N, C-alpha and C positions, 0 to 999 in steps of 0.2 A: 240596824238601819243601814241601808246601803249608801254608798257615796252619791249615787244618782238621786236617791231620795233626799239627802241633805241639800244638795244643790237645788233640787226642785222646790223644796220647802223654803229655802232662802229666797229664791226668785219669787215664789208665791207671796212672801212677806214684803217683797219690794225692797229688799235690803242689799246693799253692796257687801262684798266679802268682808271688808274691814269692819263694817257696822255689825254684821251678823256674828263674826267670830270673836269680836272683842267682848261680847256678852259672857263667853266662857273662858276668857283670858288667853285667847289664841290670836297671834298676829294674822294679818291678811295673807301674807305669804304662806304661813303654816296652814291656814284654812284652805288655801288654794291647793296645796299639796294633798290634803286629806280629800278634797273634792275630786282630785284626779287620781285617786287610788292608793296613796300611801297609807300605811297602817296608822291608825289613830290610837293614842294612849287611852287606856281603859277609863281613867277618870274623866277625860274629855268626852268620850263616848257616853258615859253615864249622865253627865251634865246635859248633853244634847238630848238624850232620850227623855230626861225629866222636863226639859224646857219645851220640847216639841210635842210632848204628851202622846206621841204615837206608840211608844213602847215603854211607857212609864212603869208598868209592872216589871218588865224585863230589866229596865234600868235600875229599879229599886232592888231587885234580886241581886244584880251585879254589885250594887253598892254594899249590900250585906256581906257578900263574899269578899269584897275588897277590904272592908272593915275587919273581918275575921282574919284575913291574911296579914294585915298590918299588926294585929294583936297576937300573931303567931299561931293561930288556929287554922287548920285546914278544913274547908267546907266544900263539899261536893255538890 
């Protein structure tokens, strides 16, 4: 999901940055940085994908890979 898509989704929901980003445990200033192009941590990206349901399959696949990495297994 691109930064523009996230910002557009947030606006479509009628939420301020602080309200929107707090759902995934990110501060308003952190969310603003992500919306303006800074790299987003993978866990945050996964949570957003699951919450916004636009890329839930992709987010779920990333979650499986992240779990495997945490457990010391490499998954391609």
